[in-house]
N, CA, C and O atoms as a Tripos MOL2 file, in Angstrom:
@<TRIPOS>MOLECULE
protein
  244   243    61     0     0
PROTEIN
NO_CHARGES

@<TRIPOS>ATOM
      1 N          -7.4340  -20.2800    1.3960 N.3       1 MET1
      2 CA         -6.9620  -19.2700    0.4590 C.3       1 MET1
      3 C          -7.8500  -19.2890   -0.7800 C.2       1 MET1
      4 O          -8.1470  -20.3500   -1.3290 O.2       1 MET1
      5 N          -8.2610  -18.1270   -1.2020 N.am      2 SER2
      6 CA         -9.1150  -17.9850   -2.3720 C.3       2 SER2
      7 C          -8.2600  -17.8460   -3.6310 C.2       2 SER2
      8 O          -7.1540  -17.3070   -3.5930 O.2       2 SER2
      9 N          -8.7820  -18.3330   -4.7220 N.am      3 LEU3
     10 CA         -8.0920  -18.1780   -6.0060 C.3       3 LEU3
     11 C          -8.5030  -16.8970   -6.7270 C.2       3 LEU3
     12 O          -7.9730  -16.5830   -7.7930 O.2       3 LEU3
     13 N          -9.4430  -16.1640   -6.1490 N.am      4 ILE4
     14 CA         -9.8910  -14.9070   -6.7370 C.3       4 ILE4
     15 C          -8.8210  -13.8450   -6.4890 C.2       4 ILE4
     16 O          -8.3550  -13.6960   -5.3600 O.2       4 ILE4
     17 N          -8.4250  -13.1020   -7.5320 N.am      5 PRO5
     18 CA         -7.3900  -12.0800   -7.3480 C.3       5 PRO5
     19 C          -7.8500  -10.9900   -6.3750 C.2       5 PRO5
     20 O          -9.0000  -10.5530   -6.4150 O.2       5 PRO5
     21 N          -6.9450  -10.5640   -5.5150 N.am      6 SER6
     22 CA         -7.2410   -9.4700   -4.5860 C.3       6 SER6
     23 C          -7.1500   -8.1420   -5.3420 C.2       6 SER6
     24 O          -6.7430   -8.1040   -6.5030 O.2       6 SER6
     25 N          -7.5290   -7.0670   -4.6750 N.am      7 LEU7
     26 CA         -7.4170   -5.7480   -5.2840 C.3       7 LEU7
     27 C          -5.9640   -5.4450   -5.6500 C.2       7 LEU7
     28 O          -5.6980   -4.8980   -6.7200 O.2       7 LEU7
     29 N          -5.0370   -5.7900   -4.7820 N.am      8 ILE8
     30 CA         -3.6110   -5.5610   -5.0670 C.3       8 ILE8
     31 C          -3.1690   -6.3770   -6.2770 C.2       8 ILE8
     32 O          -2.4000   -5.8840   -7.1020 O.2       8 ILE8
     33 N          -3.6440   -7.6180   -6.3970 N.am      9 ASP9
     34 CA         -3.3300   -8.4500   -7.5650 C.3       9 ASP9
     35 C          -3.8640   -7.8040   -8.8400 C.2       9 ASP9
     36 O          -3.1750   -7.7760   -9.8590 O.2       9 ASP9
     37 N          -5.0790   -7.2900   -8.7850 N.am     10 ARG10
     38 CA         -5.6960   -6.6860   -9.9750 C.3      10 ARG10
     39 C          -4.9850   -5.4000  -10.3810 C.2      10 ARG10
     40 O          -4.8360   -5.1250  -11.5710 O.2      10 ARG10
     41 N          -4.5480   -4.6160   -9.4090 N.am     11 ILE11
     42 CA         -3.7930   -3.3980   -9.7190 C.3      11 ILE11
     43 C          -2.4520   -3.7530  -10.3530 C.2      11 ILE11
     44 O          -2.0420   -3.1220  -11.3270 O.2      11 ILE11
     45 N          -1.7700   -4.7500   -9.8140 N.am     12 ALA12
     46 CA         -0.4900   -5.1950  -10.3820 C.3      12 ALA12
     47 C          -0.6820   -5.6880  -11.8090 C.2      12 ALA12
     48 O           0.1450   -5.4130  -12.6780 O.2      12 ALA12
     49 N          -1.7640   -6.4110  -12.0530 N.am     13 ARG13
     50 CA         -2.0510   -6.9120  -13.3980 C.3      13 ARG13
     51 C          -2.3050   -5.7600  -14.3620 C.2      13 ARG13
     52 O          -1.8120   -5.7730  -15.4900 O.2      13 ARG13
     53 N          -3.0670   -4.7670  -13.9280 N.am     14 ALA14
     54 CA         -3.3530   -3.6150  -14.7830 C.3      14 ALA14
     55 C          -2.0670   -2.8600  -15.1180 C.2      14 ALA14
     56 O          -1.8650   -2.4550  -16.2630 O.2      14 ALA14
     57 N          -1.2080   -2.6720  -14.1360 N.am     15 ARG15
     58 CA          0.0630   -1.9790  -14.3840 C.3      15 ARG15
     59 C           0.9230   -2.7520  -15.3790 C.2      15 ARG15
     60 O           1.5400   -2.1580  -16.2640 O.2      15 ARG15
     61 N           0.9630   -4.0590  -15.2370 N.am     16 THR16
     62 CA          1.7400   -4.8980  -16.1550 C.3      16 THR16
     63 C           1.1610   -4.8360  -17.5600 C.2      16 THR16
     64 O           1.9000   -4.6900  -18.5330 O.2      16 THR16
     65 N          -0.1600   -4.9450  -17.6690 N.am     17 ASP17
     66 CA         -0.8030   -4.8670  -18.9840 C.3      17 ASP17
     67 C          -0.5010   -3.5310  -19.6600 C.2      17 ASP17
     68 O          -0.2100   -3.4950  -20.8560 O.2      17 ASP17
     69 N          -0.5680   -2.4410  -18.9090 N.am     18 LEU18
     70 CA         -0.2660   -1.1300  -19.4820 C.3      18 LEU18
     71 C           1.1750   -1.0570  -19.9650 C.2      18 LEU18
     72 O           1.4410   -0.4890  -21.0250 O.2      18 LEU18
     73 N           2.1090   -1.6220  -19.2060 N.am     19 ARG19
     74 CA          3.5240   -1.6320  -19.6250 C.3      19 ARG19
     75 C           3.7250   -2.4160  -20.9160 C.2      19 ARG19
     76 O           4.6180   -2.1040  -21.7040 O.2      19 ARG19
     77 N           2.8910   -3.4360  -21.1330 N.am     20 LEU20
     78 CA          2.9860   -4.2520  -22.3400 C.3      20 LEU20
     79 C           2.2660   -3.6190  -23.5300 C.2      20 LEU20
     80 O           2.2990   -4.1580  -24.6360 O.2      20 LEU20
     81 N           1.6210   -2.4810  -23.3030 N.am     21 GLY21
     82 CA          0.8920   -1.8130  -24.3760 C.3      21 GLY21
     83 C          -0.5340   -2.2950  -24.5230 C.2      21 GLY21
     84 O          -1.1880   -2.0040  -25.5250 O.2      21 GLY21
     85 N          -1.0280   -3.0330  -23.5320 N.am     22 LEU22
     86 CA         -2.3980   -3.5320  -23.5750 C.3      22 LEU22
     87 C          -3.3420   -2.5440  -22.9040 C.2      22 LEU22
     88 O          -2.9680   -1.9050  -21.9200 O.2      22 LEU22
     89 N          -4.5560   -2.4090  -23.4190 N.am     23 PRO23
     90 CA         -5.5150   -1.5050  -22.7860 C.3      23 PRO23
     91 C          -6.0830   -2.1120  -21.5010 C.2      23 PRO23
     92 O          -6.1100   -3.3300  -21.3300 O.2      23 PRO23
     93 N          -6.5280   -1.2430  -20.6130 N.am     24 VAL24
     94 CA         -7.1420   -1.6410  -19.3480 C.3      24 VAL24
     95 C          -8.4590   -0.8890  -19.2280 C.2      24 VAL24
     96 O          -8.5290    0.2980  -19.5450 O.2      24 VAL24
     97 N          -9.4990   -1.5690  -18.7740 N.am     25 VAL25
     98 CA        -10.7920   -0.9220  -18.5410 C.3      25 VAL25
     99 C         -10.9150   -0.6050  -17.0590 C.2      25 VAL25
    100 O         -10.7820   -1.4860  -16.2100 O.2      25 VAL25
    101 N         -11.1720    0.6650  -16.7590 N.am     26 LEU26
    102 CA        -11.4530    1.0960  -15.3930 C.3      26 LEU26
    103 C         -12.9510    1.3390  -15.2960 C.2      26 LEU26
    104 O         -13.5340    1.9850  -16.1670 O.2      26 LEU26
    105 N         -13.5760    0.8280  -14.2450 N.am     27 GLN27
    106 CA        -15.0230    0.9440  -14.1100 C.3      27 GLN27
    107 C         -15.3960    1.3570  -12.6950 C.2      27 GLN27
    108 O         -14.8650    0.8340  -11.7150 O.2      27 GLN27
    109 N         -16.3180    2.3020  -12.6120 N.am     28 GLU28
    110 CA        -16.9220    2.6830  -11.3390 C.3      28 GLU28
    111 C         -18.4130    2.8220  -11.5900 C.2      28 GLU28
    112 O         -18.8530    3.7450  -12.2750 O.2      28 GLU28
    113 N         -19.1790    1.9100  -11.0370 N.am     29 GLY29
    114 CA        -20.6160    1.9110  -11.2850 C.3      29 GLY29
    115 C         -20.8940    1.6640  -12.7580 C.2      29 GLY29
    116 O         -20.4390    0.6760  -13.3350 O.2      29 GLY29
    117 N         -21.6460    2.5760  -13.3550 N.am     30 GLU30
    118 CA        -21.9970    2.4600  -14.7770 C.3      30 GLU30
    119 C         -20.9860    3.1530  -15.6930 C.2      30 GLU30
    120 O         -21.1130    3.0780  -16.9160 O.2      30 GLU30
    121 N         -19.9980    3.8180  -15.1260 N.am     31 THR31
    122 CA        -19.0250    4.5760  -15.9100 C.3      31 THR31
    123 C         -17.7680    3.7490  -16.1410 C.2      31 THR31
    124 O         -17.1980    3.1860  -15.2080 O.2      31 THR31
    125 N         -17.3420    3.6860  -17.4180 N.am     32 CYS32
    126 CA        -16.1430    2.9230  -17.7820 C.3      32 CYS32
    127 C         -15.1910    3.8150  -18.5780 C.2      32 CYS32
    128 O         -15.6100    4.7590  -19.2480 O.2      32 CYS32
    129 N         -13.9180    3.4950  -18.4870 N.am     33 ALA33
    130 CA        -12.9070    4.1940  -19.2760 C.3      33 ALA33
    131 C         -11.9050    3.1690  -19.7940 C.2      33 ALA33
    132 O         -11.4340    2.3120  -19.0460 O.2      33 ALA33
    133 N         -11.5890    3.2660  -21.0710 N.am     34 LEU34
    134 CA        -10.5490    2.4360  -21.6710 C.3      34 LEU34
    135 C          -9.2490    3.2220  -21.5740 C.2      34 LEU34
    136 O          -9.1440    4.3210  -22.1190 O.2      34 LEU34
    137 N          -8.2590    2.6660  -20.8830 N.am     35 VAL35
    138 CA         -7.0040    3.3670  -20.6140 C.3      35 VAL35
    139 C          -5.8780    2.6830  -21.3700 C.2      35 VAL35
    140 O          -5.7550    1.4580  -21.3490 O.2      35 VAL35
    141 N          -5.0510    3.4900  -22.0430 N.am     36 LEU36
    142 CA         -3.8900    2.9760  -22.7650 C.3      36 LEU36
    143 C          -2.6750    3.8100  -22.3950 C.2      36 LEU36
    144 O          -2.7850    5.0170  -22.1820 O.2      36 LEU36
    145 N          -1.5400    3.1800  -22.3210 N.am     37 SER37
    146 CA         -0.2860    3.8720  -22.0360 C.3      37 SER37
    147 C           0.3910    4.2290  -23.3550 C.2      37 SER37
    148 O           0.5370    3.3780  -24.2330 O.2      37 SER37
    149 N           0.7970    5.4720  -23.4930 N.am     38 ALA38
    150 CA          1.4050    5.9240  -24.7460 C.3      38 ALA38
    151 C           2.7250    5.2250  -25.0410 C.2      38 ALA38
    152 O           3.0690    5.0290  -26.2070 O.2      38 ALA38
    153 N           3.4740    4.8450  -23.9990 N.am     39 GLU39
    154 CA          4.7960    4.2480  -24.1990 C.3      39 GLU39
    155 C           4.7530    2.9550  -25.0080 C.2      39 GLU39
    156 O           5.6320    2.7260  -25.8390 O.2      39 GLU39
    157 N           3.7620    2.1160  -24.7850 N.am     40 GLY40
    158 CA          3.7080    0.8330  -25.4730 C.3      40 GLY40
    159 C           2.6470    0.7510  -26.5470 C.2      40 GLY40
    160 O           2.3720   -0.3290  -27.0710 O.2      40 GLY40
    161 N           2.0490    1.8760  -26.8800 N.am     41 LEU41
    162 CA          0.9200    1.9030  -27.8060 C.3      41 LEU41
    163 C           1.3830    1.8000  -29.2570 C.2      41 LEU41
    164 O           2.2630    2.5420  -29.6940 O.2      41 LEU41
    165 N           0.7790    0.8710  -29.9940 N.am     42 THR42
    166 CA          1.0750    0.7360  -31.4220 C.3      42 THR42
    167 C           0.0370    1.5180  -32.2220 C.2      42 THR42
    168 O          -1.0380    1.8370  -31.7150 O.2      42 THR42
    169 N           0.3690    1.8250  -33.4760 N.am     43 ASP43
    170 CA         -0.5780    2.5270  -34.3440 C.3      43 ASP43
    171 C          -1.8620    1.7250  -34.5140 C.2      43 ASP43
    172 O          -2.9580    2.2850  -34.4970 O.2      43 ASP43
    173 N          -1.7230    0.4140  -34.6790 N.am     44 ALA44
    174 CA         -2.8970   -0.4410  -34.8850 C.3      44 ALA44
    175 C          -3.8060   -0.4410  -33.6590 C.2      44 ALA44
    176 O          -5.0280   -0.3620  -33.7900 O.2      44 ALA44
    177 N          -3.2190   -0.5300  -32.4790 N.am     45 ARG45
    178 CA         -4.0240   -0.5510  -31.2540 C.3      45 ARG45
    179 C          -4.6930    0.8050  -31.0220 C.2      45 ARG45
    180 O          -5.8450    0.8560  -30.5910 O.2      45 ARG45
    181 N          -3.9880    1.8960  -31.3020 N.am     46 LEU46
    182 CA         -4.5820    3.2270  -31.1740 C.3      46 LEU46
    183 C          -5.7510    3.3860  -32.1370 C.2      46 LEU46
    184 O          -6.7980    3.9100  -31.7570 O.2      46 LEU46
    185 N          -5.5860    2.9450  -33.3680 N.am     47 SER47
    186 CA         -6.6690    3.0300  -34.3520 C.3      47 SER47
    187 C          -7.8820    2.2250  -33.9120 C.2      47 SER47
    188 O          -9.0170    2.6800  -34.0530 O.2      47 SER47
    189 N          -7.6460    1.0310  -33.3790 N.am     48 ALA48
    190 CA         -8.7500    0.1930  -32.9070 C.3      48 ALA48
    191 C          -9.4710    0.8520  -31.7320 C.2      48 ALA48
    192 O         -10.6980    0.7990  -31.6500 O.2      48 ALA48
    193 N          -8.7260    1.4670  -30.8310 N.am     49 ALA49
    194 CA         -9.3370    2.1370  -29.6800 C.3      49 ALA49
    195 C         -10.1360    3.3580  -30.1240 C.2      49 ALA49
    196 O         -11.2330    3.5990  -29.6200 O.2      49 ALA49
    197 N          -9.5970    4.1240  -31.0570 N.am     50 ARG50
    198 CA        -10.2990    5.3220  -31.5370 C.3      50 ARG50
    199 C         -11.5640    4.9690  -32.2930 C.2      50 ARG50
    200 O         -12.5000    5.7670  -32.3360 O.2      50 ARG50
    201 N         -11.6090    3.7820  -32.8940 N.am     51 ALA51
    202 CA        -12.8060    3.3470  -33.6160 C.3      51 ALA51
    203 C         -13.9680    3.0650  -32.6630 C.2      51 ALA51
    204 O         -15.1170    2.9860  -33.0970 O.2      51 ALA51
    205 N         -13.6790    2.9140  -31.3690 N.am     52 LEU52
    206 CA        -14.7260    2.6340  -30.3850 C.3      52 LEU52
    207 C         -15.5320    3.8730  -30.0130 C.2      52 LEU52
    208 O         -16.6430    3.7510  -29.4970 O.2      52 LEU52
    209 N         -14.9980    5.0480  -30.2640 N.am     53 GLY53
    210 CA        -15.7110    6.2780  -29.9100 C.3      53 GLY53
    211 C         -14.7480    7.4170  -29.6570 C.2      53 GLY53
    212 O         -13.5640    7.3340  -29.9840 O.2      53 GLY53
    213 N         -15.2700    8.4800  -29.0720 N.am     54 SER54
    214 CA        -14.4430    9.6630  -28.8410 C.3      54 SER54
    215 C         -13.3380    9.3620  -27.8280 C.2      54 SER54
    216 O         -13.4690    8.4800  -26.9790 O.2      54 SER54
    217 N         -12.2570   10.1140  -27.9430 N.am     55 ALA55
    218 CA        -11.0950    9.8940  -27.0750 C.3      55 ALA55
    219 C         -10.7600   11.1760  -26.3210 C.2      55 ALA55
    220 O         -11.0140   12.2820  -26.8000 O.2      55 ALA55
    221 N         -10.1900   11.0060  -25.1440 N.am     56 THR56
    222 CA         -9.7040   12.1220  -24.3360 C.3      56 THR56
    223 C          -8.2570   11.8410  -23.9770 C.2      56 THR56
    224 O          -7.9310   10.7520  -23.5050 O.2      56 THR56
    225 N          -7.3960   12.8110  -24.1960 N.am     57 LEU57
    226 CA         -5.9850   12.6650  -23.8450 C.3      57 LEU57
    227 C          -5.7730   13.1950  -22.4320 C.2      57 LEU57
    228 O          -6.1220   14.3350  -22.1260 O.2      57 LEU57
    229 N          -5.2020   12.3610  -21.5820 N.am     58 ALA58
    230 CA         -4.8660   12.7740  -20.2160 C.3      58 ALA58
    231 C          -3.3810   12.5400  -20.0040 C.2      58 ALA58
    232 O          -2.8960   11.4210  -20.1720 O.2      58 ALA58
    233 N          -2.6640   13.5800  -19.6400 N.am     59 ILE59
    234 CA         -1.2300   13.4650  -19.3860 C.3      59 ILE59
    235 C          -1.0300   13.4090  -17.8780 C.2      59 ILE59
    236 O          -1.4340   14.3180  -17.1530 O.2      59 ILE59
    237 N          -0.4040   12.3310  -17.4160 N.am     60 THR60
    238 CA         -0.1890   12.1420  -15.9820 C.3      60 THR60
    239 C           1.2910   11.9200  -15.7110 C.2      60 THR60
    240 O           2.0780   11.7030  -16.6330 O.2      60 THR60
    241 N           1.6500   11.9760  -14.4730 N.am     61 SER61
    242 CA          3.0450   11.7070  -14.1130 C.3      61 SER61
    243 C           3.1120   10.6660  -13.0230 C.2      61 SER61
    244 O           4.2030   10.3040  -12.5820 O.2      61 SER61
@<TRIPOS>BOND
     1     1     2 1
     2     2     3 1
     3     3     4 2
     4     3     5 am
     5     5     6 1
     6     6     7 1
     7     7     8 2
     8     7     9 am
     9     9    10 1
    10    10    11 1
    11    11    12 2
    12    11    13 am
    13    13    14 1
    14    14    15 1
    15    15    16 2
    16    15    17 am
    17    17    18 1
    18    18    19 1
    19    19    20 2
    20    19    21 am
    21    21    22 1
    22    22    23 1
    23    23    24 2
    24    23    25 am
    25    25    26 1
    26    26    27 1
    27    27    28 2
    28    27    29 am
    29    29    30 1
    30    30    31 1
    31    31    32 2
    32    31    33 am
    33    33    34 1
    34    34    35 1
    35    35    36 2
    36    35    37 am
    37    37    38 1
    38    38    39 1
    39    39    40 2
    40    39    41 am
    41    41    42 1
    42    42    43 1
    43    43    44 2
    44    43    45 am
    45    45    46 1
    46    46    47 1
    47    47    48 2
    48    47    49 am
    49    49    50 1
    50    50    51 1
    51    51    52 2
    52    51    53 am
    53    53    54 1
    54    54    55 1
    55    55    56 2
    56    55    57 am
    57    57    58 1
    58    58    59 1
    59    59    60 2
    60    59    61 am
    61    61    62 1
    62    62    63 1
    63    63    64 2
    64    63    65 am
    65    65    66 1
    66    66    67 1
    67    67    68 2
    68    67    69 am
    69    69    70 1
    70    70    71 1
    71    71    72 2
    72    71    73 am
    73    73    74 1
    74    74    75 1
    75    75    76 2
    76    75    77 am
    77    77    78 1
    78    78    79 1
    79    79    80 2
    80    79    81 am
    81    81    82 1
    82    82    83 1
    83    83    84 2
    84    83    85 am
    85    85    86 1
    86    86    87 1
    87    87    88 2
    88    87    89 am
    89    89    90 1
    90    90    91 1
    91    91    92 2
    92    91    93 am
    93    93    94 1
    94    94    95 1
    95    95    96 2
    96    95    97 am
    97    97    98 1
    98    98    99 1
    99    99   100 2
   100    99   101 am
   101   101   102 1
   102   102   103 1
   103   103   104 2
   104   103   105 am
   105   105   106 1
   106   106   107 1
   107   107   108 2
   108   107   109 am
   109   109   110 1
   110   110   111 1
   111   111   112 2
   112   111   113 am
   113   113   114 1
   114   114   115 1
   115   115   116 2
   116   115   117 am
   117   117   118 1
   118   118   119 1
   119   119   120 2
   120   119   121 am
   121   121   122 1
   122   122   123 1
   123   123   124 2
   124   123   125 am
   125   125   126 1
   126   126   127 1
   127   127   128 2
   128   127   129 am
   129   129   130 1
   130   130   131 1
   131   131   132 2
   132   131   133 am
   133   133   134 1
   134   134   135 1
   135   135   136 2
   136   135   137 am
   137   137   138 1
   138   138   139 1
   139   139   140 2
   140   139   141 am
   141   141   142 1
   142   142   143 1
   143   143   144 2
   144   143   145 am
   145   145   146 1
   146   146   147 1
   147   147   148 2
   148   147   149 am
   149   149   150 1
   150   150   151 1
   151   151   152 2
   152   151   153 am
   153   153   154 1
   154   154   155 1
   155   155   156 2
   156   155   157 am
   157   157   158 1
   158   158   159 1
   159   159   160 2
   160   159   161 am
   161   161   162 1
   162   162   163 1
   163   163   164 2
   164   163   165 am
   165   165   166 1
   166   166   167 1
   167   167   168 2
   168   167   169 am
   169   169   170 1
   170   170   171 1
   171   171   172 2
   172   171   173 am
   173   173   174 1
   174   174   175 1
   175   175   176 2
   176   175   177 am
   177   177   178 1
   178   178   179 1
   179   179   180 2
   180   179   181 am
   181   181   182 1
   182   182   183 1
   183   183   184 2
   184   183   185 am
   185   185   186 1
   186   186   187 1
   187   187   188 2
   188   187   189 am
   189   189   190 1
   190   190   191 1
   191   191   192 2
   192   191   193 am
   193   193   194 1
   194   194   195 1
   195   195   196 2
   196   195   197 am
   197   197   198 1
   198   198   199 1
   199   199   200 2
   200   199   201 am
   201   201   202 1
   202   202   203 1
   203   203   204 2
   204   203   205 am
   205   205   206 1
   206   206   207 1
   207   207   208 2
   208   207   209 am
   209   209   210 1
   210   210   211 1
   211   211   212 2
   212   211   213 am
   213   213   214 1
   214   214   215 1
   215   215   216 2
   216   215   217 am
   217   217   218 1
   218   218   219 1
   219   219   220 2
   220   219   221 am
   221   221   222 1
   222   222   223 1
   223   223   224 2
   224   223   225 am
   225   225   226 1
   226   226   227 1
   227   227   228 2
   228   227   229 am
   229   229   230 1
   230   230   231 1
   231   231   232 2
   232   231   233 am
   233   233   234 1
   234   234   235 1
   235   235   236 2
   236   235   237 am
   237   237   238 1
   238   238   239 1
   239   239   240 2
   240   239   241 am
   241   241   242 1
   242   242   243 1
   243   243   244 2
@<TRIPOS>SUBSTRUCTURE
     1 MET1         2 RESIDUE 1 A MET
     2 SER2         6 RESIDUE 1 A SER
     3 LEU3        10 RESIDUE 1 A LEU
     4 ILE4        14 RESIDUE 1 A ILE
     5 PRO5        18 RESIDUE 1 A PRO
     6 SER6        22 RESIDUE 1 A SER
     7 LEU7        26 RESIDUE 1 A LEU
     8 ILE8        30 RESIDUE 1 A ILE
     9 ASP9        34 RESIDUE 1 A ASP
    10 ARG10       38 RESIDUE 1 A ARG
    11 ILE11       42 RESIDUE 1 A ILE
    12 ALA12       46 RESIDUE 1 A ALA
    13 ARG13       50 RESIDUE 1 A ARG
    14 ALA14       54 RESIDUE 1 A ALA
    15 ARG15       58 RESIDUE 1 A ARG
    16 THR16       62 RESIDUE 1 A THR
    17 ASP17       66 RESIDUE 1 A ASP
    18 LEU18       70 RESIDUE 1 A LEU
    19 ARG19       74 RESIDUE 1 A ARG
    20 LEU20       78 RESIDUE 1 A LEU
    21 GLY21       82 RESIDUE 1 A GLY
    22 LEU22       86 RESIDUE 1 A LEU
    23 PRO23       90 RESIDUE 1 A PRO
    24 VAL24       94 RESIDUE 1 A VAL
    25 VAL25       98 RESIDUE 1 A VAL
    26 LEU26      102 RESIDUE 1 A LEU
    27 GLN27      106 RESIDUE 1 A GLN
    28 GLU28      110 RESIDUE 1 A GLU
    29 GLY29      114 RESIDUE 1 A GLY
    30 GLU30      118 RESIDUE 1 A GLU
    31 THR31      122 RESIDUE 1 A THR
    32 CYS32      126 RESIDUE 1 A CYS
    33 ALA33      130 RESIDUE 1 A ALA
    34 LEU34      134 RESIDUE 1 A LEU
    35 VAL35      138 RESIDUE 1 A VAL
    36 LEU36      142 RESIDUE 1 A LEU
    37 SER37      146 RESIDUE 1 A SER
    38 ALA38      150 RESIDUE 1 A ALA
    39 GLU39      154 RESIDUE 1 A GLU
    40 GLY40      158 RESIDUE 1 A GLY
    41 LEU41      162 RESIDUE 1 A LEU
    42 THR42      166 RESIDUE 1 A THR
    43 ASP43      170 RESIDUE 1 A ASP
    44 ALA44      174 RESIDUE 1 A ALA
    45 ARG45      178 RESIDUE 1 A ARG
    46 LEU46      182 RESIDUE 1 A LEU
    47 SER47      186 RESIDUE 1 A SER
    48 ALA48      190 RESIDUE 1 A ALA
    49 ALA49      194 RESIDUE 1 A ALA
    50 ARG50      198 RESIDUE 1 A ARG
    51 ALA51      202 RESIDUE 1 A ALA
    52 LEU52      206 RESIDUE 1 A LEU
    53 GLY53      210 RESIDUE 1 A GLY
    54 SER54      214 RESIDUE 1 A SER
    55 ALA55      218 RESIDUE 1 A ALA
    56 THR56      222 RESIDUE 1 A THR
    57 LEU57      226 RESIDUE 1 A LEU
    58 ALA58      230 RESIDUE 1 A ALA
    59 ILE59      234 RESIDUE 1 A ILE
    60 THR60      238 RESIDUE 1 A THR
    61 SER61      242 RESIDUE 1 A SER
């Protein structure tokens, strides 16, 4: 058994982090996106994320 997290483990971790209001980085090749969930987002964390560069709002269900 490997101690390296599987893809399912990493997805579960990302979902948990988002529920806690923590940002998650999604990466495909050279393209990255910093993802935050509005439900757990604090003003301070939003300000810190916006200081990194331009932002795009995506509403999903």
